[in-house]
C-alpha positions as CSV (number, residue, x, y, z in Angstrom):
1,X,0.0,0.0,0.0
2,X,1.3,3.4,-1.0
3,X,1.6,6.4,1.4
4,X,-1.1,8.1,-0.6
5,X,-3.5,5.2,-0.2
6,X,-2.7,4.9,3.5
7,X,-3.8,8.5,3.9
8,X,-7.4,7.6,3.2
9,X,-10.0,8.5,5.7
10,X,-10.4,12.3,5.6
11,X,-7.3,13.6,7.2
12,X,-5.0,13.7,4.1
13,X,-4.5,16.8,2.1
14,X,-6.8,15.3,-0.6
15,X,-9.7,15.7,1.7
16,X,-10.0,19.4,1.5
17,X,-9.4,20.7,-1.9
18,X,-6.3,22.6,-2.7
19,X,-4.9,24.8,0.0
20,X,-1.1,24.9,0.2
21,X,0.8,22.2,2.0
22,X,1.7,24.5,4.8
23,X,-2.0,25.4,5.3
24,X,-2.9,21.8,5.1
25,X,-0.5,20.9,7.8
26,X,-1.7,23.7,10.0
27,X,-5.3,22.7,9.5
28,X,-4.5,19.1,10.2
29,X,-2.9,20.0,13.4
30,X,-5.8,22.2,14.4
31,X,-8.2,19.4,13.7
32,X,-6.2,16.8,15.5
33,X,-5.5,14.7,12.5
34,X,-2.4,12.9,11.4
35,X,-1.5,11.7,7.9
36,X,-2.3,8.1,8.9
37,X,-5.5,8.8,10.8
38,X,-7.5,6.0,9.2
39,X,-4.6,4.2,7.5
40,X,-3.5,0.6,7.9
41,X,-1.9,1.2,11.3
42,X,-4.9,2.8,12.9
43,X,-7.9,1.3,10.9
44,X,-8.5,-1.3,13.6
45,X,-8.6,1.3,16.3
46,X,-11.0,3.4,14.2
47,X,-13.4,0.5,13.7
48,X,-12.3,0.1,10.1
49,X,-10.7,-3.3,10.0
50,X,-12.2,-6.7,10.4
51,X,-10.7,-9.3,12.8
52,X,-9.2,-11.0,9.7
53,X,-7.3,-7.9,8.7
54,X,-9.6,-6.9,5.8
55,X,-11.4,-3.6,5.5
56,X,-14.8,-3.5,7.2
57,X,-18.0,-2.5,5.5
58,X,-18.3,0.5,7.8
59,X,-14.9,2.2,7.8
60,X,-15.7,5.9,8.2
61,X,-14.0,8.9,6.5
62,X,-14.8,12.1,8.5
63,X,-13.5,15.2,6.8
64,X,-15.4,18.3,7.8
65,X,-13.4,19.1,11.0
66,X,-10.5,19.9,8.6
67,X,-12.7,22.3,6.6
68,X,-13.7,24.0,9.8
69,X,-10.0,24.3,10.8
70,X,-9.2,25.9,7.5
71,X,-12.1,28.3,7.9
72,X,-11.1,29.2,11.4
73,X,-7.6,29.9,10.2
74,X,-9.0,32.4,7.8
75,X,-7.8,30.6,4.7
76,X,-9.3,31.4,1.3
77,X,-8.6,29.6,-1.9
78,X,-8.0,31.7,-5.0
79,X,-10.0,31.6,-8.2
80,X,-9.7,30.5,-10.9
81,X,-8.4,27.0,-10.2
82,X,-6.1,27.3,-13.2
83,X,-4.0,29.9,-11.3
84,X,-0.8,29.0,-9.5
85,X,-2.1,26.5,-7.0
86,X,-0.6,23.8,-4.8
87,X,-3.2,21.1,-5.0
88,X,-2.9,17.9,-2.9
89,X,-0.4,15.7,-4.6
90,X,-2.7,12.7,-4.7
91,X,-5.1,14.5,-6.9
92,X,-2.7,14.7,-9.8
93,X,-0.7,11.5,-9.3
94,X,-1.4,9.1,-12.2
95,X,-2.0,5.5,-11.5
96,X,-2.5,2.5,-13.8
97,X,-6.1,1.4,-14.8
98,X,-7.6,-0.8,-12.1
99,X,-10.4,-3.3,-13.1
100,X,-13.0,-3.2,-10.4
101,X,-16.2,-5.2,-11.0
102,X,-18.1,-6.2,-14.1
103,X,-17.4,-3.7,-17.0
104,X,-16.1,-1.0,-14.6
105,X,-12.4,0.1,-14.5
106,X,-10.9,2.9,-12.4
107,X,-9.0,5.3,-14.7
108,X,-8.6,8.3,-12.4
109,X,-5.7,9.5,-10.3
110,X,-4.8,8.4,-6.8
111,X,-7.0,11.0,-5.3
112,X,-9.7,11.8,-7.8
113,X,-12.1,9.2,-9.2
114,X,-12.9,8.6,-12.8
115,X,-14.5,5.4,-13.8
116,X,-14.8,3.8,-17.3
117,X,-17.7,1.5,-18.1
118,X,-17.4,-0.6,-21.2
119,X,-20.5,-1.4,-23.2
120,X,-21.4,-3.1,-26.4
121,X,-21.7,0.3,-28.1
122,X,-18.7,2.1,-26.7
123,X,-17.7,3.4,-23.3
124,X,-19.1,5.7,-20.6
125,X,-16.8,7.8,-18.4
126,X,-18.0,9.0,-15.0
127,X,-16.2,12.3,-14.2
128,X,-13.2,13.8,-15.8
129,X,-11.5,15.3,-12.7
130,X,-9.0,18.2,-13.0
131,X,-7.8,19.6,-16.3
132,X,-4.2,18.6,-15.7
133,X,-5.3,15.0,-15.2
134,X,-6.9,14.6,-18.6
135,X,-3.7,13.3,-20.4
136,X,-3.3,10.6,-17.7
137,X,-6.9,9.5,-17.9
138,X,-6.7,9.4,-21.7
139,X,-3.6,7.3,-21.5
140,X,-5.4,4.9,-19.2
141,X,-8.3,4.7,-21.7
142,X,-5.9,3.9,-24.5
143,X,-4.1,1.3,-22.3
144,X,-7.4,-0.6,-22.1
145,X,-7.3,-0.9,-25.9
146,X,-9.9,1.8,-26.6
147,X,-9.8,4.9,-28.7
148,X,-10.8,8.2,-27.2
149,X,-13.6,8.3,-29.7
150,X,-15.0,5.1,-28.1
151,X,-16.1,7.2,-25.2
152,X,-19.6,8.2,-26.1
153,X,-21.0,9.5,-22.8
154,X,-19.5,11.4,-19.9
155,X,-21.6,11.5,-16.7
156,X,-21.0,14.2,-14.1
157,X,-21.1,13.8,-10.3
158,X,-21.1,17.5,-9.4
159,X,-19.9,20.9,-10.5
160,X,-16.7,21.4,-8.5
161,X,-13.4,22.1,-10.2
162,X,-11.7,19.0,-8.9
163,X,-14.3,16.8,-10.7
164,X,-15.1,18.9,-13.8
165,X,-12.1,21.1,-14.4
166,X,-11.0,18.7,-17.2
167,X,-14.6,18.1,-18.5
168,X,-14.5,20.5,-21.5
169,X,-11.1,19.2,-22.7
170,X,-12.3,15.6,-22.3
171,X,-15.5,16.4,-24.1
172,X,-13.6,17.9,-27.0
173,X,-11.0,15.1,-27.2
174,X,-13.6,12.3,-27.2
175,X,-16.6,13.9,-28.8
176,X,-18.7,12.4,-26.0
177,X,-22.1,13.8,-24.9
178,X,-22.0,15.2,-21.4
179,X,-24.8,14.6,-19.0
180,X,-25.2,16.3,-15.6
181,X,-27.8,16.9,-12.9
182,X,-30.2,19.7,-13.9
183,X,-29.3,21.9,-10.9
184,X,-25.6,22.1,-11.9
185,X,-26.0,22.7,-15.7
186,X,-25.9,26.5,-15.5
187,X,-22.8,26.4,-13.3
188,X,-21.0,24.0,-15.7
189,X,-21.8,26.3,-18.6
190,X,-20.5,29.3,-16.7
191,X,-17.4,27.7,-15.2
192,X,-18.5,28.9,-11.8
193,X,-19.4,26.5,-9.0
194,X,-22.8,26.9,-7.4
195,X,-23.4,28.0,-3.9
196,X,-21.2,29.8,-1.3
197,X,-18.3,28.2,0.6
198,X,-15.9,29.1,3.3
199,X,-12.9,28.8,0.9
200,X,-13.9,31.1,-1.9
201,X,-14.7,30.5,-5.6
202,X,-12.8,27.9,-7.5
203,X,-13.6,28.5,-11.2
204,X,-13.1,25.9,-14.0
205,X,-13.2,25.9,-17.8
206,X,-16.8,26.3,-18.9
207,X,-18.4,23.3,-20.5
208,X,-19.9,24.4,-23.8
209,X,-22.1,21.4,-24.4
210,X,-23.9,19.8,-21.5
211,X,-27.3,18.2,-21.3
212,X,-29.4,18.1,-18.1
213,X,-30.7,14.8,-16.6
214,X,-33.7,14.6,-14.3
215,X,-34.0,12.6,-11.1
216,X,-34.7,9.0,-12.0
217,X,-33.8,9.4,-15.7
218,X,-32.3,6.3,-17.3
219,X,-29.2,6.7,-19.5
220,X,-28.4,3.8,-21.8
221,X,-25.5,2.9,-24.1
222,X,-25.4,-0.5,-25.7
223,X,-26.1,-3.1,-23.1
224,X,-25.6,-0.8,-20.0
225,X,-28.1,1.4,-18.4
226,X,-27.5,3.8,-15.5
227,X,-30.1,5.7,-13.5
228,X,-29.6,9.2,-12.3
229,X,-30.3,9.7,-8.6
230,X,-30.5,13.4,-7.5
231,X,-28.5,13.8,-4.3
232,X,-28.3,17.6,-3.9
233,X,-26.6,19.4,-1.0
234,X,-22.9,19.3,-1.9
235,X,-24.1,21.1,-5.0
236,X,-27.7,21.7,-6.3
237,X,-27.3,19.2,-9.1
238,X,-25.1,16.7,-7.4
239,X,-26.0,13.3,-8.9
240,X,-25.3,9.7,-7.9
241,X,-25.4,7.1,-10.7
242,X,-26.7,3.6,-10.2
243,X,-26.1,0.6,-12.5
244,X,-26.8,-3.1,-12.3
245,X,-23.9,-5.5,-12.6
246,X,-23.8,-9.3,-12.6
247,X,-20.5,-10.5,-11.2
248,X,-19.8,-14.2,-11.2
249,X,-23.4,-14.9,-11.2
250,X,-24.2,-12.3,-8.5
251,X,-26.6,-9.5,-9.3
252,X,-25.2,-6.3,-7.7
253,X,-26.2,-2.7,-7.5
254,X,-23.3,-0.4,-8.0
255,X,-23.5,3.3,-6.9
256,X,-21.2,6.0,-8.2
257,X,-21.8,8.2,-5.2
258,X,-22.0,11.9,-5.4
259,X,-20.4,13.7,-2.4
260,X,-22.5,14.1,0.8
261,X,-19.8,15.9,2.8
262,X,-20.2,19.5,3.9
263,X,-16.6,20.3,2.9
264,X,-16.7,24.0,3.4
265,X,-20.3,24.6,2.1
266,X,-22.0,27.5,3.9
267,X,-25.1,25.9,5.5
268,X,-26.6,29.1,7.0
269,X,-27.2,32.2,4.9
270,X,-26.2,30.7,1.6
271,X,-27.7,33.3,-0.7
272,X,-26.7,31.4,-3.9
273,X,-28.1,28.1,-2.6
274,X,-30.7,28.9,0.0
275,X,-32.2,25.4,0.2
276,X,-28.8,23.8,0.8
277,X,-29.5,22.5,4.4
278,X,-32.9,21.1,3.4
279,X,-31.3,19.4,0.4
280,X,-28.6,17.7,2.4
281,X,-31.2,16.3,4.8
282,X,-33.3,15.0,2.0
283,X,-30.3,13.4,0.4
284,X,-29.2,11.7,3.6
285,X,-32.6,10.1,4.0
286,X,-32.7,9.1,0.4
287,X,-29.3,7.4,0.4
288,X,-30.1,5.7,3.6
289,X,-32.8,3.8,1.7
290,X,-30.8,3.2,-1.5
291,X,-29.6,-0.4,-2.1
292,X,-25.9,-0.3,-2.7
293,X,-23.8,-3.5,-2.9
294,X,-20.7,-1.6,-4.3
295,X,-19.9,2.1,-3.5
296,X,-17.6,3.9,-5.9
297,X,-17.1,7.5,-4.8
298,X,-15.4,10.4,-6.6
299,X,-12.7,10.6,-3.9
300,X,-11.6,6.9,-3.8
301,X,-10.2,7.1,-0.3
302,X,-13.6,7.8,1.2
303,X,-14.5,4.2,0.5
304,X,-11.0,2.7,0.4
305,X,-11.6,1.7,-3.3
306,X,-8.0,0.6,-3.9
307,X,-7.7,-1.4,-0.7
308,X,-11.1,-3.1,-1.2
309,X,-10.2,-3.9,-4.8
310,X,-7.0,-5.6,-3.7
311,X,-8.7,-7.5,-0.9
312,X,-11.7,-8.5,-3.0
313,X,-14.1,-6.8,-0.7
314,X,-15.7,-4.2,-3.0
315,X,-19.0,-5.8,-2.3
316,X,-20.0,-4.1,1.0
317,X,-23.7,-3.6,1.4
318,X,-23.5,-1.6,4.7
319,X,-20.9,0.8,3.4
320,X,-23.1,3.5,1.9
321,X,-25.3,3.7,5.0
322,X,-22.2,4.0,7.2
323,X,-20.8,6.8,5.0
324,X,-24.1,8.6,5.1
325,X,-24.3,8.3,8.9
326,X,-20.9,9.9,9.3
327,X,-21.8,12.7,6.9
328,X,-25.1,13.3,8.6
329,X,-23.5,13.6,12.0
330,X,-20.9,16.0,10.7
331,X,-23.5,18.0,9.0
332,X,-25.4,18.3,12.3
333,X,-22.2,19.6,14.0
334,X,-21.5,22.2,11.3
335,X,-25.2,23.3,11.3
336,X,-25.2,23.8,15.0
337,X,-22.0,25.8,15.0
338,X,-23.1,27.9,12.0
339,X,-26.5,28.6,13.5
340,X,-24.9,29.8,16.8
341,X,-22.5,32.0,14.8
342,X,-25.3,33.4,12.7
343,X,-24.0,31.8,9.5
């Protein structure tokens, strides 16, 4: 296991989105985190390792205390994201393609998720991550024996620069159709993230062609169909994508999970997103009821995707519910603190 993978669990720099390393270190110290908080040495103590040494279904990944530490330190992140910017190293560290389950292969970097789904009529890409990652993702696609033009659809999780900064370039390079949750389409077209945060505005390259998808809408390519599940809160159009997979005779529900963390979002007095708190609560309730045998998030460390793939434990039916419970508890803490402070 690499140092970057051991950093999974919410206390690594990848958890909070692009402050300088010095600011990250200060915030980690203020939040009481170490670089191995939920890594292999401490996973058992954190309730994240089974007795046989494998990852449990319910290893948590709390992150928001770090965001609060950054906010208390008075740190703001500059816009646009393309400016000189010391992003967490894991976000731009390439890694080889990793076959996961059924037709799904991980093609993202060590810290930002991108998933390729092969179908009988081409391929579907879930998220394009940051602009500087596009060449590495494209190399991974070619390494699988595919041409870039084989990518016919790009599905978006949510309109934040670390997940859509490379979207326009990937769209141009592949010619793929881009689909995103209706509530994020205007932001994607403008290159400006929705809502207000504690860390400022992180712009990204506008996406010139993007089509909205509605909650519950089915998207098909060849023999694969995904269903869009609206999971707003992190952004108004945050979307989780669900597909059915048969793996060695087992029927499984795979969820490409949109983020449910607060992660610097302003919960009180958010003028650009006034329904944010209500949307988070609705999403928590919805995901609590969603069947999910395999969870594939956009930050792989939040579900220990690499470790589970190695251990053969990607099938973890309790994992999504545990992740939601952790996010719900953190949301409640941030909400109370924000309410007392008047936003």
